N, C-alpha and C positions, 0 to 999 in steps of 0.2 A: 484554492486561493485564500477561503475560508481558515483554513488550519494554519496556513503560513502566517497569515495575519494575528490570530491567536496564540501563536506562539512566539510572536515578536513582543507581545503582551507580557510574558514570561508569569509572574507572581497574582500581577493583575486579572489574568482570564479565570474563569470560572473549569477552565478544561487543565489549569496548570499541575494539580494533582496527578491526572494522567498522566500529562508530557513528561512531569519530572521523575515518574515512575517506569518510564519505558525507555528502550535502549535508544542510543543517539548513534550508534554508528551500523549505517546500513554497506559496509564493505561485503557482506556476504552475499547481498543483489549481483546477479552478474553482471549487470552494465556499470557497476562501481568498483570491480575488481581491478586492482592494480595492473598495469601493463604488464611488468615484471613476469606475468603468468602467461601471456599470452602464447609463447613458446610452449607451453605444455597443454594449450587448449585444440582440441582436432577442428578442421577448417567449419565445418559446419556450426559448432559452437561459439566459435571466433565470429561467425558472420551475426549468430545471434548476438550477440553483445555489441558487436557493431550496430545493428537494426534498433536496439535497445538502446542504446545511447543516442543514435540521430531521432529518436522517437522523442528523448528527453530533452533534446535541444530544440525541437520544433515546438514542443510544448511551452519551453521557456520564452522563447521568442515572441509567442503569443502572451505568455503573459507579462512579457515588458510592454507591450502597448498598452497594457490596465495599468501596470506601475512600473515606471521606468528607474525605479531605484531598487528593484528586486536583483540581489545579488545571487547567481549560478547555485553557488552552495547553498543557499538557505531557502531557495525553490525546490531543488534538489531534495532535501531535508522532507519539508513537506510534503512532496510528492512520492516520495519514497515510503513515509510514513504511513499515506493514504493507500498504497499500492502494497505493501506489505501486510495489510490487516484489511483488504479490501474484500468487496461482495460485489461481484459483475451482476447489474441488473439492468431493466428497461427503463429508459428515461421516459421521464413521464409526459415531456412536451418538446421535443428540439429546438420548437422556435424560442423557448425560453433560455435556451444554455446560455451562459455568457461568452463573449467573443472569445477568451482565451481556450475554450474546451474544444476538444476536435471534434467536430461533428461524429455521430454517429448515434445509431436507437439505442447503443448499451451507454451505460456511464458506470463508474467506480463509485462507490458507497463508502465510507468509513465502517469498520463493523468491529469495534473494539473488544467482541467479545471472541473473538481470536486470539485476544492477547492470554487467554487462559489454557490453550491448546497449546500443545508439541506435537512434533510430526514423530511415528513412530510405526515400524512395521506391522505389528499385532496392535492396532488400537483398543482401545477399552471403550471408544464411546466414535460415533458417527452423529452425521448430520442431514439435515435434508433441508431443502431451500427451492421452492418451487416459485419458477417466474412470478417475481411482485407479491410473492407470498413471505410469512415470517417463517425465519429461521428455528427449526425445531430441533434438539439434542437429544438423541437416543444413548443409552448404555448397553455396549455391546456385551457387559457383563456384571456383575455387581462391583459397584465403586464404592471403596470405605472412605468416610469421612478423611479429608484433608490427603487424597493420593491424587495425584497430577493427572490430569484429562490428558488423554493421547489420540490423534486424530492421523490418517494419513494421506 
């Protein structure tokens, strides 16, 4: 919800430079794939897509209880922004969780460092994130100045 509200502020948000630089298209996320592609999906992948869409609708309904003016498209954008750049970690205290959050011992945290990496079969870097610890990036080989970082 925080990301949603900050994104609505546009240039007035201190996060605007970050929002302005990132993709606004999350069509590569399975839950957002156009239905015209369903015919090409295996039954298992189609179920995964439907489950992901159902979970997003549940999250959206919970968000509406906090702010009934939120449009699904805007909520979906904010949720996809976090989910595509997230770090799953232990939730510090579930009793402090907002009403719209699905109750769990885990939570998704926005980790913008993931924006500097792309995926590659043979990566040039790896990361290690112990539960509750800090993210550490290791070079898999020598990385030249201005070389793009890749992870698996």
